[in-house]
C-alpha positions in Angstrom: -69.3 43.1 0.9 -69.2 39.5 0.6 -70.5 39.6 -2.9 -67.9 42.3 -4.0 -65.0 40.3 -2.6 -66.3 37.0 -4.4 -66.9 39.1 -7.7 -63.4 40.6 -7.4 -61.6 37.0 -6.9 -63.8 35.7 -9.9 -62.1 38.1 -12.2 -58.8 37.1 -14.0 -57.0 40.3 -13.3 -57.9 39.9 -9.6 -56.5 36.3 -9.8 -53.2 37.4 -11.2 -52.9 40.2 -8.6 -53.6 37.9 -5.9 -50.9 35.6 -7.2 -48.3 38.4 -7.1 -49.4 39.2 -3.5 -48.6 35.6 -2.6 -45.2 35.7 -4.6 -44.2 39.0 -3.1 -45.1 37.7 0.3 -43.1 34.7 -0.1 -40.1 36.6 -1.3 -40.2 39.0 1.6 -40.4 36.1 3.9 -37.4 34.6 2.5 -35.6 37.8 2.6 -36.4 38.3 6.3 -35.3 34.6 7.2 -32.1 35.2 5.3 -31.3 38.3 7.2 -32.2 37.0 10.5 -30.0 33.8 9.8 -27.2 35.7 8.5 -27.2 38.4 11.2 -27.2 35.7 13.9 -24.2 34.0 12.3 -22.2 37.4 11.9 -23.1 38.3 15.6 -21.9 34.9 16.7 -18.5 35.6 15.1 -17.9 38.6 17.0 -19.2 37.5 20.2 -16.5 34.6 20.8 -14.7 34.9 24.0 -11.3 34.1 22.6 -11.4 37.1 20.2 -12.5 39.4 23.2 -9.4 38.1 25.1 -7.0 38.5 22.3 -8.0 42.2 21.6 -8.2 43.1 25.4 -11.9 43.8 25.7 
């Protein structure tokens, strides 16, 4: 198993595919972080006490 993995990593095609995996993972992490940050910001806008009093809720 170890030999098969090392042989796979030594191939140029495998190196390119592993670079794509790293790139896609970083993009997914950036999207996830952005959604988390943006979601908390938007939720904070709607959870302000002065808005709740103004609209009677």
